[in-house]
N, C-alpha and C positions, 0 to 999 in steps of 0.2 A: 482252532483252525479247521477241525474236521467238520464241524457243523456248518461252516461257511461254504463247504464244497458239496453239501448234500442238497437234494431237492427237498423242499419243505412243503408239507401238505398245506394246501390252501393258498400258496403263493407261487406265481409263475417263476420260471427259471430266470436268473439274472445273468446275462452274458457278460464276458469280460469287458471292462471299460476303464477309463482313466478319471472319470468324474463321478461325483455322488449325485444320484437322482432319486427322487421320491415319487412313488406311484401309488394312487389309491388302490387298495385291494379289498376284497370282500371282508376279510378278517382284520382285526386291529393290529396290522403290521404293514410296513412298507419295505421294499427291497431296493437295493442299489449296490454299488461297489466302490471301493477306494483302492487306488493303485492296482486295479485289475482283479481285486479279491472281492467276490460277492459277499455282502453283509445283509443282515436283517435289522431293521429298526422297529421296535414295538411302539405303536402309537395308540392313543385312545381318542376316539372320535375322528374328526377330519383334520385336525391341526397337529402341529408338532409340540404342543404343550402337554407334557406327560401328565397323565392322571386326570385330564379334564375333557368333558364332552362339550359339544356345541351348546347344550343347554346350560352348562356351567359357566360359559363365557359371560362377561359383563355385557349389559345391554348395548353400551356404546360400541363395543368391539364388534357385536353382531351387525350393527347398523353401518359401521365404517366401510366394510367391504374391502375389495382389493385396492391397493394404492400403487401408483406408478413408482418406479425406482427413484430414490431421492436425487441421485446424480443428474437424472434428466430434468427433474423439477428445478433443481438448483441452477442448472444452466439456463433454462427458460426464464427463471425469475431474473437472472442477471441481464439477459438480453432485453426483456421487457422494461426493466428499470433503467438501463443505460442506453438503449436505443440502437445498439449495433452488436453484431457478433464479435467484432474485434475488441471493442471495449469490454464486453463480457469476458472474453478470453484473458485480457489483461487483469481484470478484476479477480478472476478465479485462478489465475496462474496456470491456465491451460492453453492449448493451441486453438487457433481458429477452427481447424478441422474437427477437433474433438467437440467443441461447443456446437458446431453445426450438426454433427452427427447426433448428439444428445437431443437437440431440438427435434430433428426429423424422427428419431426413435420415439420421442414422446408423442408426436403427432400420430405415428403409427399405432402406438399403444392406446391412445384415446380415440382413434378413428376419425379425426377431424384436423383440418389445417389450423394452425395457431399463428403462423407468421407468413407473410408474403414479401417477396423481394421485389424492389422497384429500382428505377434509375437513381432515386435519391436515398437509397438505403432500404432498410426493412420497415415494415409496418405490421401491426397486429391486426388480425382478423377480428370480427365481432366476437367469435368464440375465444380468441386469444386474449382480448381485453377483459372478458369476464373471468377467465382462468387466472390471468395475471393479477387482477385485483384480489382474488381469493388467496392465491399463493403468496402475494406480498404481505397481506394481513397475517397469514400464518407464520411467515418468516419474522415479521416484526414481533409477534407474540413470543416466538422462540428466543429472539434476541433479548427481549425484555425479561423473560424468565431467567435466562442465563445470567444477565447482569445482576438480578436480584439474588441469585443463589451464590454468586461469587462474592468474596469480601470486597466491597467496593467503596462505600462512602467513607469509611474510617481507615482507609489504606494508610500505612505508615511508610511505605516505600513507593517512590515515584521513579519509574524507569524512563529516562529521556534519551532518545536518539537525536543527534544534532550534527549538521554539517561541520566538518572539522574547523574551518576558519572561524565561524561564529562561536563554536564550542570553546576553542582554545583562547581566542583573543578577546572575546566579549563576555561570554557567560561564565567561564571559570573565574575571572577576576571579580565577579559579582556574587560569588556563592555565599559570602558572609551576609550580604544584603538579602539574598534570597532566603537564607535560613532564618534571619530575623523576621522577615515578612511572613514566612510559612513555618512556624516552629513545630517541632514534633514530627517532621517528615524527613526520612532518609532519602537523599537524592542519589540515584545511580545513573551516571551519564556515559554514553558511548559516542565518541566522535567518529562519524561514518557518513559516507555518501550513499550508503544503501538505504532502502526503504523497508521498514519492519512489516511483518505480517501480523496485523492486529488480531486476526482470527486465531492465531496461535499464541497470543499474549506475549509476543517478543518485546514489546514496548508499550508504555502508556501514552507517550507523546512522541511525535516526530517533528522536528524543526528542520525544514528543508529549504534549499534555494532552488527554485524551479519556476516553470510556468504554472498555470492553474492546476492543482492536483486533480487526478482522475481516480476512479474506482469508488468502492463502497466506503467512503470516509466523509468526515466533516472537517472543515478548515476555516481559518480566518487568515487574511493577508496581514501580516505584521508590518511589513514595510517593503516598498518597491524603491530601493535607494539608487542614487546616482552611482555609476561605476566609472572610475577615472584612473589615469595613469599616475603612479607614484614612484619616486626613487629617493635615494638618500642625498643629503647635502654633499657628502663626499663624492658621490658619482657626478653630481652637477659640477663640482669644482674641477673634475678631471676631463670633462667632455664639452663639446660645443653646445651652446644653448639650444633648447627645444622650443621653437616658436610656432611651428606648423605641423600638420599631420604628415607632410612629406619628410620633415626632419625626424619625426617619431618613428616612421615605418622602417627607417634605415638603421635603427638602434638595436642593440641586443635586448630583445624582449623576453621576459620570463613567463613561461606558459604553465598552465595546470596540466591535466592529463593529456589534453589534445590542444591543438592550436585553433580550434573552432571559436573559442571565446574571443580571442583577439580579432579574428576575421569578422565576427559579428559586430564587434565594437567599432572597428574601422568603417564598416558599412553604415551603421547607424550614426556615426559621427560625420558622415557625408564624404568620406574618401572615395573618389570615383575611379581610381586606377586599380589595376590588379595588385593584390596583396601577396607579396612573397615574404614569408616570415622565417626568421631563424631564432636561435636561442634555446636554452634548456627547457625541458618539460619536467616539472616537479610534483605532479600528481594533485596537490591540493592547494587551496588559496592560502592556507596557513604557511606552507613552505615557500610559496612565491613571495609573500610579504616579508617573511624572514630574510629571504635572499635579497630583496630590495633594500631592507634596512642595513644589510651587510655590505651594500655598495656593489652588488653583482649585476645590476641592470635595472630595468623598468618593469614593474608589475601592474596588473589591474587590481583595484581594491574598492571597497565601499567604505563609507564613513563608519559603519558598524564594526568592521574588523580592523580599521586603521585609525580610529579616533584617538586612541592613547598615543600612538606613534606620531601622528600629526601634531597633537597638542604638545608633545615633548620635543618636537623638532627633529625626530629621527627620520621622518619622511616628509617629503614635499610634494604637493600635487602639481601636476604639469597640465598646461593648456586650458584648464577651466571649462571643460566640455560638460554637456548635460545629456548623457547617454544612460539608458536604463535597460538592463537585460534580466528579465525575470524578477522574482521577489522572494522574500523570506516568508514562509508559510508555517503556521502552527496547525498541525494535522493530528487528528485522533479518530477513534472508531465512533461510529454513529451511536451505538448503544451506550457508550460510556461518556459521551460528550459533556453531559451535565453533572457528572460527579463533582462533589464539592472540592476535592483536592485538585482536580484538573481545571475546574473553573477558576479557582484562586490562582493557580500557576499561570493560567492564560491571562488573567487580568494583570498580574505582576509583569509578565513579558511585555504586554502592550504598553503599560505605563513606563517601564524602564527603557524600552526602545524609543518611545516618544521623547524621553528626557535626553537620551544620547543624541538623537537627531535634532535636538533643539526645538522641538515642537510636539506634535501629537502623532502617534503611529497611525497608519492607514486605518480608516474606519469602515472597512468592508464587512458587511454582515456575514456571519458564519452560516453555512448552508451545506447540505450534502453535496459531495463531489459527483 
């Protein structure tokens, strides 16, 4: 501790501070302080690599020069790839303000504008397009190398995140078929409405019910099914017949987490009046269908999650409408999309869903989101 408080020959005095700073000095040392205590760091040459001079550095490192902070580059890459600050913020799980600040700081660091804002959103400048192409290539190479270094092709564990209704009522009853089709693979499934972070390897596959996925992912549309009201024969026997949308809107409707899905359904079904809804909210489609089977009211369902109950007579479809709200998507990371295990599971899902629907699953080409 005593040496930290002494003036050292050849090095200027380091005043109290709260951060560590390095300053070039004539002799092979730098000074700074940590928690207000001056310290000395002995260096060789101009870098922080102990024991090496500039002449000892590899030729590539000498030519590389200074690089901008990776956080700035990553933000700009997302903006250039997705075409908007907001989409980039969603992709990187950051705020719009942080993304904008990173891009502006990168422009200041480079000394040139990369992005211009206009009435129709942002556009890249000529310099921005050049830099975006280079940065995009670099990130693709990093992703490719990462995928090669991680155990990939011969994975024995497949981690699946799936929306609860499909997971419980369609996929789980077919696990024997799945294991016969893909032997030697251990399947780990999580029934959830959350979306995994593929960059943190939380899941290998996400099967979600939504509109077109966004972000740095690849996907295929498995099916955009009809959504229709269902209830039990017992409920029908106890209540007046449901022949019109006016009859339906007055009934005890069973909702998921919010009542928005029923509101959207009535609007797309052509109901022109104000919708005032009541009935319990049961969080997930799986619970709402269970409640309908138990005679507790009317739920919305798709053939994928209600096929077995409809076939067994536990549920009855009402009104025969043709309303579609979103679709089931098979989603994965870009760099792992073509792994053998994932490709085989994807093909099995498409074939099996097509069989359930009595035809072929939607044939939309997979592409980056």
